[in-house]
C-alpha positions in Angstrom: -1.4 -113.7 -13.5 2.2 -113.0 -13.4 3.9 -114.5 -10.3 7.4 -113.6 -9.3 8.3 -115.9 -6.3 12.4 -115.5 -4.6 13.8 -114.0 -7.9 17.6 -113.5 -7.6 20.4 -112.7 -10.1 24.1 -112.2 -9.8 26.0 -110.6 -12.9 29.8 -110.9 -14.0 31.5 -107.7 -13.5 35.0 -107.5 -15.3 36.9 -104.6 -13.9 39.6 -105.1 -16.8 39.7 -105.4 -20.0 40.7 -109.2 -19.8 37.8 -111.1 -18.9 40.0 -113.9 -16.9 41.1 -111.6 -14.7 39.9 -109.5 -11.4 36.2 -110.5 -12.5 33.4 -110.2 -10.0 30.2 -111.6 -9.3 27.9 -108.8 -8.3 24.2 -109.6 -7.0 21.9 -107.1 -9.1 18.7 -108.8 -7.9 17.7 -110.3 -4.3 14.8 -112.5 -3.3 12.1 -110.3 -5.3 8.6 -111.5 -4.5 5.5 -109.9 -6.3 2.5 -110.8 -8.4 0.0 -108.8 -10.8 -3.3 -109.6 -12.6 -4.2 -109.8 -16.2 -4.5 -106.6 -17.4 -2.6 -104.9 -14.9 -0.2 -101.8 -15.4 2.9 -102.3 -12.9 5.5 -99.7 -13.0 9.2 -100.6 -12.0 10.9 -97.7 -10.4 14.2 -97.0 -9.3 17.5 -95.3 -9.6 20.1 -96.4 -12.0 21.8 -99.7 -10.9 18.8 -100.5 -8.7 18.5 -103.8 -10.8 15.0 -102.4 -13.2 16.7 -103.6 -16.4 17.6 -106.6 -15.1 14.5 -107.4 -13.7 12.8 -106.6 -16.7 15.2 -109.0 -19.0 14.4 -112.1 -16.6 10.8 -111.2 -16.9 10.6 -111.3 -20.8 12.7 -114.4 -21.1 16.3 -113.1 -22.7 18.0 -113.8 -19.4 17.7 -116.4 -16.8 17.7 -116.0 -13.0 20.1 -117.7 -10.6 17.2 -118.9 -8.6 13.4 -118.5 -8.0 10.9 -118.5 -10.6 8.5 -116.5 -13.2 5.4 -117.8 -13.7 2.4 -116.6 -16.2 -0.7 -118.3 -16.0 1.1 -121.1 -14.0 3.5 -121.5 -17.1 7.3 -120.5 -17.4 7.7 -117.6 -19.1 10.8 -118.8 -21.1 8.8 -120.9 -23.2 8.7 -120.6 -26.8 5.0 -120.5 -26.8 4.6 -117.7 -24.1 7.1 -115.5 -25.8 4.8 -115.4 -28.7 2.4 -113.5 -26.4 5.1 -110.8 -25.5 6.3 -107.5 -27.1 9.0 -105.4 -25.5 9.7 -101.6 -26.2 13.2 -100.4 -25.4 14.2 -96.9 -25.8 16.8 -97.8 -28.8 14.1 -99.8 -30.8 14.5 -97.5 -33.6 18.3 -99.3 -34.2 16.4 -102.8 -35.2 14.8 -101.2 -38.3 16.2 -100.9 -41.7 17.0 -97.2 -42.0 17.2 -96.9 -46.0 13.9 -99.2 -46.3 10.4 -97.9 -46.4 8.1 -98.2 -43.4 5.8 -100.4 -45.4 8.5 -102.6 -46.4 10.2 -102.8 -43.0 6.6 -103.8 -41.2 5.9 -106.4 -44.2 10.0 -108.1 -43.4 9.0 -108.4 -39.5 5.7 -109.6 -39.9 7.2 -112.5 -42.2 9.9 -113.2 -39.6 7.0 -113.5 -37.1 4.5 -115.4 -39.3 1.8 -112.8 -39.3 -0.1 -112.9 -42.2 -2.3 -109.9 -41.1 -2.3 -107.5 -44.0 -0.9 -103.9 -42.8 -4.5 -102.5 -43.8 -6.1 -104.4 -41.2 -3.5 -103.5 -38.6 -4.2 -99.8 -39.3 -7.5 -100.2 -39.1 -7.0 -101.7 -35.3 -4.7 -99.2 -34.1 -6.3 -96.2 -36.0 -4.8 -93.7 -33.6 -1.3 -94.4 -34.0 -1.8 -92.8 -37.7 0.7 -94.8 -39.2 -0.8 -94.5 -42.9 0.5 -91.1 -43.6 3.8 -92.0 -43.7 4.0 -95.8 -44.6 5.9 -95.1 -47.6 8.5 -92.6 -46.0 12.0 -93.9 -45.8 12.7 -95.0 -41.9 15.5 -92.6 -41.8 13.6 -89.8 -42.5 11.1 -90.2 -39.8 10.8 -88.0 -36.7 11.9 -89.3 -33.5 8.2 -89.4 -32.4 7.4 -91.2 -35.9 9.8 -93.7 -35.3 8.5 -94.6 -31.8 4.9 -94.9 -33.2 6.1 -97.3 -35.9 8.1 -99.6 -33.2 4.9 -99.5 -31.1 2.6 -100.3 -34.2 5.1 -103.3 -35.2 4.8 -104.8 -31.7 1.4 -104.5 -31.4 0.6 -106.3 -34.7 0.9 -109.9 -32.9 -1.8 -108.6 -30.2 0.8 -109.8 -27.2 -0.9 -110.4 -24.0 2.0 -108.6 -22.3 3.6 -105.6 -23.1 7.4 -104.5 -21.9 8.5 -100.7 -21.8 11.9 -99.9 -20.7 12.2 -96.0 -20.8 10.6 -95.9 -24.2 10.1 -92.2 -24.3 13.4 -90.9 -22.7 14.7 -89.8 -26.1 11.8 -87.8 -27.0 11.0 -84.0 -26.4 7.8 -83.3 -23.8 5.4 -83.0 -26.4 6.1 -86.1 -28.0 6.5 -87.9 -24.7 2.8 -86.7 -23.9 1.7 -87.5 -27.3 3.3 -91.1 -27.1 1.9 -92.0 -23.6 -1.6 -90.8 -24.2 -1.9 -93.2 -27.4 -0.4 -96.0 -25.1 -3.0 -95.4 -22.6 -5.6 -95.1 -24.8 -4.9 -98.2 -27.0 -3.1 -100.5 -24.4 -5.1 -99.6 -21.2 -8.5 -98.6 -22.2 -9.2 -100.1 -25.5 -7.3 -103.6 -25.4 -6.9 -103.9 -21.7 -3.1 -105.0 -22.1 -1.0 -106.2 -19.4 2.0 -103.5 -19.2 5.3 -103.7 -17.5 7.1 -100.2 -17.7 10.7 -99.8 -16.4 11.3 -96.2 -15.5 13.1 -93.8 -13.0 10.1 -91.6 -12.8 6.8 -91.7 -11.3 5.6 -88.7 -13.2 6.1 -90.7 -16.3 3.5 -93.5 -15.7 1.0 -92.1 -12.8 -1.7 -92.0 -15.2 -1.2 -95.1 -16.8 -0.2 -97.7 -14.0 -2.2 -99.1 -11.4 0.8 -101.2 -9.6 4.2 -99.8 -8.3 7.2 -101.6 -7.7 10.1 -99.7 -6.5 13.7 -101.3 -6.3 16.6 -100.1 -4.5 20.0 -101.9 -4.7 18.4 -105.0 -6.1 15.5 -105.3 -3.5 12.3 -104.5 -3.3 12.1 -101.3 -1.4 8.2 -100.7 -1.8 5.3 -102.3 -3.6 1.7 -100.7 -4.1 -1.2 -103.0 -5.7 -3.4 -100.4 -5.6 -1.9 -97.4 -7.1 -4.5 -94.7 -8.1 -2.5 -91.8 -9.2 -3.5 -89.7 -6.3 -0.9 -86.8 -5.4 -0.6 -88.3 -1.7 0.7 -91.6 -3.2 2.9 -89.9 -5.5 4.4 -87.8 -3.0 4.9 -91.0 -1.0 6.8 -92.8 -4.2 8.8 -89.5 -4.9 10.0 -89.4 -0.9 11.2 -92.8 -1.0 13.2 -92.5 -4.4 14.9 -89.3 -2.6 15.8 -91.4 0.4 
């Protein structure tokens, strides 16, 4: 279980080029509380500036809250052992690859960094639907945008994480690639592997057939939380209405 209690965070916003002049602390999260169970798929929704990405960064341990706690299985999520069970997928994941190396060489390199001995053939068998074997020997820079996303997804799944984070992962893709990638994620992570998923987005349509819990943020506070989201038209229209207010 993931338990978030009384989470708050302020960030320093410099309004000039000089950090020692006119700096201002702005509270981006205020007293956030919610919990999810293992295997849940939580969507974090909200407009730009609502605190979505800051909350996500706290959840996977890249920044610390000012107050409150994040607990996973009663252990602090920032512990090194817990971080090994996490994979995060951001919209710009492709920037972390070596563009002039082949896909195979990229994956071998990142496996060595993570001390993963699993050979690529085993991983290909585990995630067969990603179909990466068709371009393992292709230079990364020559892949399409959709193929780059598949490789990023494959890389993050090799270590078999317990928790998977997405931050507007499909935003840069055309509609056909978005649908294909979301269907792959739904099949691989929710149906086959039953992973715990936390997905940050600004659109309920992006996650309506993936997530079973919805957290809506507004100006850093929880505006709405649904722990039994079923993707029904009634609930979707309710959430869209809340996003419009």
